[in-house]
C-alpha positions as CSV (number, residue, x, y, z in Angstrom):
1,M,80.2,99.8,107.8
2,G,83.2,99.6,105.4
3,A,83.3,101.7,102.3
4,E,83.1,100.1,98.9
5,P,86.2,100.0,96.7
6,Q,86.6,103.2,94.8
7,D,86.8,101.6,91.4
8,G,83.9,99.2,92.1
9,A,86.1,96.1,92.0
10,V,87.8,94.1,94.7
11,A,91.4,93.4,93.8
12,D,94.6,93.0,95.7
13,R,97.3,95.6,94.8
14,Q,101.1,95.8,94.6
15,S,102.4,97.7,97.6
16,P,106.2,98.0,97.8
17,R,107.7,99.3,101.1
18,R,111.2,100.5,102.0
19,L,113.4,97.5,102.8
20,L,116.2,98.3,105.3
21,N,117.8,94.9,105.7
22,S,117.5,91.3,104.5
23,T,119.4,88.3,105.9
24,T,119.0,84.5,105.6
25,A,118.2,83.2,109.1
26,F,118.1,79.5,108.1
27,S,119.0,77.6,104.9
28,G,117.0,74.4,104.2
29,K,117.0,71.7,101.6
30,I,114.0,73.1,99.8
31,W,113.4,76.6,101.2
32,D,115.0,79.2,103.4
33,V,113.8,81.4,106.3
34,V,114.7,85.1,105.8
35,S,114.6,88.0,108.2
36,E,113.8,91.4,106.8
37,T,113.5,94.8,108.3
38,F,111.3,97.4,106.6
39,R,109.3,100.6,107.1
40,L,105.6,100.9,106.3
41,D,106.3,104.6,105.4
42,D,109.2,106.9,105.4
43,D,108.6,108.1,109.0
44,G,107.5,104.7,110.4
45,E,109.5,102.7,112.9
46,P,111.5,99.7,111.6
47,I,109.6,96.4,111.6
48,T,111.3,93.0,111.4
49,R,109.5,89.9,110.1
50,E,110.7,86.4,109.4
51,Y,109.2,84.3,106.7
52,I,109.7,81.2,104.5
53,Q,111.3,82.2,101.1
54,H,109.5,79.9,98.8
55,P,110.1,79.2,95.0
56,G,106.4,79.1,94.3
57,A,104.3,76.2,92.9
58,V,101.8,75.1,90.4
59,A,98.8,72.8,90.9
60,I,96.4,71.2,88.5
61,L,92.8,70.2,88.7
62,A,92.4,67.6,85.9
63,M,88.8,67.1,84.8
64,D,87.6,64.4,82.4
65,D,84.7,64.6,79.9
66,A,82.3,63.4,82.6
67,D,83.2,66.4,84.9
68,R,85.0,64.2,87.3
69,V,88.1,65.7,88.9
70,L,91.3,63.8,89.7
71,L,92.3,63.7,93.4
72,L,95.3,62.0,94.8
73,R,95.9,60.9,98.4
74,Q,99.4,61.6,99.8
75,Y,101.0,61.6,103.3
76,R,102.0,65.0,104.7
77,H,104.3,64.7,107.6
78,P,103.8,68.1,109.3
79,V,100.1,67.4,109.8
80,R,100.5,63.6,110.2
81,M,97.7,62.9,107.8
82,D,97.0,61.3,104.4
83,L,95.4,64.2,102.5
84,W,93.3,64.3,99.3
85,E,95.1,66.8,97.1
86,I,95.5,67.7,93.4
87,P,98.7,67.2,91.4
88,A,101.2,69.9,92.2
89,G,104.9,70.8,92.3
90,L,107.5,73.4,93.1
91,L,108.7,75.9,90.6
92,D,112.3,75.0,91.4
93,I,113.7,74.9,87.8
94,D,115.0,78.4,87.0
95,G,113.3,79.9,83.9
96,E,110.8,77.1,83.4
97,D,107.5,78.3,82.0
98,F,104.7,78.0,84.5
99,A,102.3,76.0,82.2
100,V,105.1,73.7,81.1
101,A,105.9,73.0,84.8
102,A,102.2,72.2,85.4
103,A,102.1,69.8,82.5
104,R,105.2,68.0,83.7
105,E,103.9,67.7,87.3
106,L,100.5,66.4,86.0
107,A,102.3,63.6,84.0
108,E,104.7,62.8,86.8
109,E,102.2,62.6,89.7
110,A,99.0,61.5,87.9
111,D,100.2,59.6,84.8
112,V,97.9,61.8,82.5
113,T,98.3,64.6,80.0
114,A,95.8,67.3,79.0
115,S,95.2,69.1,75.7
116,T,93.3,72.1,77.1
117,W,94.6,74.4,79.8
118,H,93.2,77.4,81.6
119,V,94.2,79.4,84.8
120,L,91.7,78.5,87.5
121,S,93.0,80.6,90.4
122,D,96.2,82.4,91.8
123,L,96.8,82.2,95.5
124,F,99.2,83.1,98.3
125,L,98.8,80.1,100.6
126,S,100.1,81.6,103.8
127,P,101.1,85.3,103.2
128,G,101.7,86.0,106.8
129,S,104.5,83.5,107.0
130,S,105.6,82.5,103.5
131,S,106.2,84.1,100.1
132,E,104.7,81.0,98.4
133,A,102.7,81.9,95.3
134,L,100.5,79.2,93.8
135,R,98.9,79.1,90.3
136,I,96.2,76.5,89.9
137,Y,95.3,75.3,86.4
138,L,92.2,73.6,85.0
139,A,93.4,70.8,82.7
140,Q,90.9,69.1,80.3
141,G,91.1,66.8,77.4
142,I,92.7,64.1,79.5
143,K,94.7,61.1,78.2
144,E,96.8,58.5,80.0
145,V,100.6,58.4,79.8
146,P,101.7,55.1,78.3
147,R,102.9,52.7,81.1
148,D,106.4,52.4,79.7
149,E,106.7,56.3,79.8
150,R,105.5,56.9,83.3
151,H,107.6,58.6,86.0
152,T,108.9,56.5,88.8
153,R,107.6,58.1,92.1
154,T,109.7,58.0,95.3
155,H,109.4,58.7,99.0
156,E,105.9,60.0,99.9
157,E,105.0,60.1,96.2
158,A,105.4,56.4,96.0
159,E,102.3,56.0,98.2
160,I,100.1,58.2,96.0
161,E,96.6,56.8,95.4
162,L,94.5,58.3,92.5
163,A,90.7,58.7,92.3
164,W,88.3,60.3,89.8
165,V,85.6,62.0,91.8
166,P,82.4,63.7,90.4
167,L,82.8,67.5,90.8
168,P,79.6,67.9,93.0
169,D,80.9,65.1,95.3
170,A,84.3,66.9,95.6
171,V,82.5,70.2,96.4
172,Q,80.5,68.4,99.1
173,A,83.7,67.0,100.6
174,V,85.2,70.4,100.9
175,L,82.1,71.9,102.5
176,E,81.8,69.1,105.0
177,G,85.4,69.5,106.0
178,R,86.6,66.1,104.6
179,I,89.2,67.8,102.3
180,H,91.8,70.0,104.0
181,S,94.3,70.7,101.2
182,P,94.0,74.4,100.4
183,S,94.9,73.9,96.7
184,A,92.4,71.1,96.3
185,A,89.6,73.1,98.2
186,A,90.2,76.2,96.2
187,A,90.4,74.4,92.9
188,V,87.3,72.4,93.4
189,L,85.2,75.4,94.5
190,A,86.6,77.6,91.7
191,A,85.8,74.9,89.1
192,A,82.3,74.6,90.4
193,A,81.9,78.4,90.1
194,A,83.5,78.5,86.6
195,K,81.3,75.7,85.4
196,T,78.2,78.0,85.5
197,S,79.7,80.0,82.6
198,G,80.9,76.9,80.7
199,Y,84.4,77.8,81.9
200,R,84.4,80.8,79.5
201,S,85.3,83.2,82.3
202,L,88.7,81.5,82.9
203,R,92.0,83.1,81.8
204,P,94.2,81.4,79.2
205,A,97.1,79.2,80.4
206,D,99.7,81.9,79.5
207,A,98.0,84.7,81.4
208,P,100.5,87.0,83.2
209,W,101.3,86.1,86.8
210,P,103.0,89.3,88.2
211,E,102.6,88.0,91.8
212,H,105.2,85.3,91.4
213,H,108.6,86.6,92.6
214,S,110.3,85.9,89.3
215,Q,107.9,88.5,87.7
216,H,108.4,91.3,90.3
217,G,110.7,93.1,87.8
218,T,107.5,93.9,85.8
219,W,106.1,95.9,88.7
220,P,106.2,99.7,87.9
221,L,107.9,100.4,91.2
222,G,109.5,97.0,91.8
223,P,108.9,94.9,95.0
224,V,110.6,97.4,97.3
225,L,110.9,101.2,97.3
226,Q,114.3,102.5,96.3
227,D,116.3,105.3,97.8
């Protein structure tokens, strides 16, 4: 059997390794693929890995006063399916505050604003193949954006359908395999868990997010070991 964590708490940790080389293997419209060679330790053999270099994203679980959550249905071409998701967007504006980006995306994709914000969960969506870091917020105190101020959605977003779903029904949809979006599934299950404490266990909206690549400069040793 495995040993328990020495400090009694389960937590991911920063683990910089020695980077030997980094090149861009492919440049895309939204993200690039990079190829990096590194060592696990000073005496280890060089290892090369390719991964998607992603700007990161924010997602929002909007919840009304009746504990209904806002889901949106959108077409996702790689999987050829219409998925029930939560509002989300890329962090592709340099220097934009994470919570400000989340509020903007909520208004643009769902036509609502929120007066109360908390951090619901921080995730790496596919850490074996992408650097994407995702922060999910819980947004409460919901109000509709006036019709004459709403964002004009284009491409896949023009087909978005919105639905307010009771939280227990959303949880059941996740557990029965009817919701496949990782951000929606994680948000719904996290909200159900947080509800047991009246959401008092959640972090404030401005909680530090050192895992996002823009914050790696705050790491004591940085993201890679230096010579």
